[in-house]
C-alpha positions in Angstrom: -21.0 -5.9 3.1 -19.0 -4.7 0.2 -15.3 -5.7 0.7 -14.1 -2.2 -0.4 -16.3 -0.6 2.3 -15.1 -3.1 4.9 -11.5 -2.2 4.0 -12.2 1.5 4.3 -13.6 1.0 7.8 -10.8 -1.3 8.8 -8.1 1.3 7.9 -9.7 4.1 9.9 -6.8 4.1 12.5 -4.1 2.9 10.1 -4.5 4.9 6.9 -1.3 3.4 5.5 -2.7 0.2 4.0 0.4 -1.8 4.8 2.2 -3.1 7.9 4.4 -0.1 8.3 4.4 2.6 11.0 4.1 6.3 10.1 7.7 6.8 11.4 9.1 4.1 9.1 7.1 5.4 6.2 8.6 8.8 6.7 12.1 7.3 6.8 11.4 5.5 3.5 10.2 8.6 1.9 13.2 10.5 3.2 15.3 8.5 0.7 13.5 10.1 -2.2 14.8 13.4 -3.7 12.4 14.7 -6.2 13.6 18.0 -7.8 12.0 21.4 -7.1 8.9 21.6 -9.2 8.9 17.8 -9.6 6.0 15.5 -9.9 5.2 12.3 -7.9 2.7 9.6 -8.7 1.1 7.0 -6.4 -0.4 4.0 -8.1 -3.1 2.5 -5.9 -2.9 5.5 -3.5 -5.8 4.6 -1.3 -6.3 7.4 1.2 -3.2 9.2 0.0 -1.1 9.0 3.2 2.1 8.3 1.4 1.7 11.2 -1.0 0.6 13.7 1.6 3.5 12.7 3.9 5.9 13.3 1.0 4.4 16.6 0.0 4.7 17.9 3.5 8.5 17.5 3.3 8.8 18.8 -0.3 6.9 22.1 -0.6 7.8 22.5 -4.3 6.5 19.1 -5.4 3.1 18.2 -6.9 1.5 14.8 -6.7 -1.0 12.6 -8.5 -2.8 9.8 -6.8 -4.7 7.1 -8.8 -7.0 4.6 -7.2 -10.1 2.7 -8.3 -11.9 3.3 -4.9 -13.7 6.6 -5.0 -14.5 6.4 -1.3 -10.8 6.3 -0.5 -10.1 9.2 -2.8 -12.8 11.2 -1.0 -10.9 10.7 2.2 -7.6 11.6 0.5 -9.1 14.9 -0.7 -10.4 15.7 2.8 -7.0 14.9 4.3 -5.2 17.0 1.8 -7.5 20.0 2.5 -7.1 19.6 6.2 -3.3 19.7 5.9 -3.3 22.6 3.5 -1.9 20.4 0.6 -5.0 20.3 -1.7 -3.5 22.9 -4.1 -0.7 20.5 -5.0 -2.7 17.2 -5.3 -4.7 15.6 -8.1 -6.8 12.5 -7.3 -7.9 10.3 -10.1 -10.5 7.6 -9.9 -9.2 5.0 -12.3 -7.6 1.6 -12.6 -3.9 2.1 -11.7 -2.9 -0.8 -13.9 -4.2 0.9 -17.1 -4.0 4.6 -16.3 -1.3 6.5 -18.4 -0.6 10.2 -18.4 3.1 11.4 -18.6 6.3 10.7 -16.7 7.1 11.4 -13.1 10.2 12.0 -11.0 9.1 9.4 -8.4 6.5 6.7 -8.3 5.0 5.0 -5.3 3.2 1.7 -5.2 3.0 0.1 -1.8 0.7 -2.9 -1.0 -1.1 -2.6 -4.4 0.6 -5.2 -6.6 -2.7 -7.2 -6.7 -4.1 -4.4 -8.9 -1.5 -5.2 -11.6 -1.6 -8.9 -11.4 1.5 -9.4 -9.4 5.0 -8.0 -8.7 6.4 -8.4 -12.1 3.7 -6.4 -13.9 3.8 -3.8 -11.1 7.5 -3.2 -11.6 7.0 -2.8 -15.3 4.1 -0.3 -14.8 6.1 1.7 -12.3 9.1 1.9 -14.6 6.9 3.0 -17.5 5.8 6.0 -15.4 9.3 7.1 -14.4 11.6 9.6 -16.0 15.2 8.5 -16.5 17.0 8.9 -13.2 13.8 8.7 -11.2 13.1 6.8 -8.0 10.4 4.5 -6.9 9.1 3.1 -3.6 7.5 -0.4 -4.1 6.2 -2.5 -1.2 5.1 -6.1 -1.5 4.9 -9.4 0.4 7.5 -12.1 0.6 7.8 -15.5 2.3 9.6 -15.2 5.6 9.5 -19.0 5.8 8.1 -21.7 3.5 4.3 -21.4 3.7 2.2 -24.2 5.0 -1.3 -25.1 4.1 -2.9 -22.8 6.7 -1.1 -19.7 5.4 -1.8 -20.5 1.8 -5.5 -21.1 2.6 -5.8 -17.8 4.6 -4.2 -15.8 1.8 -5.9 -17.8 -1.0 -2.4 -18.1 -2.4 0.1 -20.6 -3.9 3.8 -20.8 -3.0 4.8 -19.1 -6.3 2.7 -16.0 -5.5 5.5 -14.5 -3.5 9.3 -14.8 -3.6 11.6 -14.9 -0.6 13.4 -11.6 0.3 16.5 -12.2 -1.8 14.1 -13.1 -4.7 12.1 -9.9 -4.2 15.2 -7.8 -4.5 16.5 -9.8 -7.5 13.1 -9.3 -9.3 13.5 -5.6 -9.0 16.9 -5.8 -10.6 15.6 -8.0 -13.4 13.0 -5.3 -14.2 15.6 -2.5 -14.7 15.9 -1.1 -11.2 18.9 -0.7 -8.9 17.7 -1.4 -5.3 18.7 1.1 -2.7 17.2 1.2 0.8 14.8 -1.4 2.0 12.5 -1.6 5.1 11.4 -5.0 6.2 8.3 -4.8 8.4 8.7 -6.2 11.8 6.3 -8.6 13.5 5.3 -5.8 15.8 4.4 -3.7 12.7 2.3 -6.6 11.4 0.6 -7.0 14.7 -0.2 -3.3 15.0 -1.6 -3.3 11.5 -3.7 -6.5 11.8 -5.1 -5.7 15.2 -6.0 -2.2 14.0 -7.7 -3.7 11.0 -9.9 -6.2 12.8 -10.5 -3.9 15.8 -11.7 -1.0 13.7 -14.1 -3.2 11.8 -15.4 -4.8 15.0 -15.8 -1.5 16.7 -17.8 -0.2 13.7 -20.0 -3.3 13.7 -20.8 -3.0 17.4 -21.3 0.7 17.6 -22.2 2.1 14.2 -23.7 -0.6 11.9 -27.1 0.7 10.7 -28.8 -2.7 10.9 -28.3 -6.2 12.2 -27.4 -7.7 8.8 -24.5 -5.3 8.3 -23.4 -5.8 11.9 -23.2 -9.5 11.5 -21.5 -9.3 8.1 -18.8 -6.9 9.4 -18.2 -9.1 12.4 -17.9 -12.2 10.1 -15.3 -10.4 7.9 -13.3 -9.3 11.0 -13.4 -12.9 12.4 -12.3 -14.4 9.1 -9.5 -12.0 8.7 -8.3 -12.4 12.3 -8.4 -16.2 12.1 -6.5 -16.2 8.8 -3.8 -14.0 10.3 -3.4 -15.6 13.7 -3.8 -19.2 12.5 -2.3 -18.8 9.1 0.2 -16.3 7.8 1.4 -14.5 11.0 5.2 -14.9 11.0 5.0 -16.5 7.5 4.3 -13.7 5.2 6.7 -10.8 5.4 6.5 -7.3 3.8 9.3 -5.3 2.3 9.3 -1.8 1.0 12.1 -1.0 -1.4 13.5 2.3 -2.6 14.5 1.7 -6.3 16.5 3.8 -8.7 15.8 3.9 -12.4 18.8 4.5 -14.6 
């Protein structure tokens, strides 16, 4: 089974592809203040949940979402149409790390730093898209505690792949941002996200898989993910989403 397709299925009941509840995502977006007629960009937008939530609160704002996954953008378009927001959205199938087209009043990039090659390159890309005085919402992982071998194996990571929380905030400052609000995902948010991920994929495998091979492949992916989380990075990898100001 294609990993992108597995991820799409796994996020059916949790379209925000990060360990954040809808209520906390709305609170984070509430710290943004795009001007009337402003434009917002989401780099690695996935199914567009962040952008659509923001547009619902700002009726004069327009948005652009960029993601390499065409299937996720199809879902974003359908969701925008269902909410009556399709007239203010543009969805672009492209590599968020290389796409360039103008400056924006706010830029979102949550849980997509892998597309840029890490946090530092992500922060540089976000800043390059921002107008002076703009704001950004950037979410990435950090080490809650020093990672052991099980966590590193599960994440296919090395200790230097993530900073601790003070280091994450400091990196934002080093890249020209002034950090404002920050939401640190709770263990309950992580559990909700991870159980939803594995349960959605398992449910699809048992009820909807078109053949035995795809059924077994989906179950294997769900098992591997669940084992890596429960036996590896649960309580070790944290997730922080920062509201950043660009001078």
